[in-house]
Structure formats: C-alpha cells, structure tokens
C-alpha positions, 0 to 999 in steps of 0.5 A: 288051941289046946296043948294036945292040938299044938303037940300034934301039929308040932309033931307032924311038922317035925316029922315032915322035916325029918322025912325031908332030911332022910330023903336028902340023905337017901337021894344024895341031894346037895344043898348050897346056902349062900354059896356055902355047900352044906355037908351031908352029915348036917342032915344026919344031925338034922334028922336025929333032932327033928325025929326026936322032937316029932317023937316027943310031940306025938307021944304027948298026943298018944298019952293024952 
C-alpha cells in the first residue's frame, strides 16, 4: 500500500466517523456505554478531532 493510498483510506474513514458524530449531534441521539451516558459535548470534540484528521489525510492525497 502506498502512502497516498493509505492517506486516502484513512481520510475517508475519519470523514465517515466525523459524519456519524455530526448526525448524532443533529438528531440528538443518546449513547450509553456500559451504563454510563455519554454527553453530547463529547461528540463535538469527536467531530472536531476526526474532521481534522480527515482533512489532513485527504489534503495529503490532493497535494500528491
């Protein structure tokens, strides 16, 4: 696997995860893990981090 292919794949996966965080925020979905409710602000952080990683992965592909 080349560096460009890896960056494209990682960027796409991170973009998908960022989209799921954004949908959770928009739809108001609740998440409970092991009986502990996860607050909505955690998805804002998750969205920012994964969107940033997707951007940097995909910009690597665009710059060649």
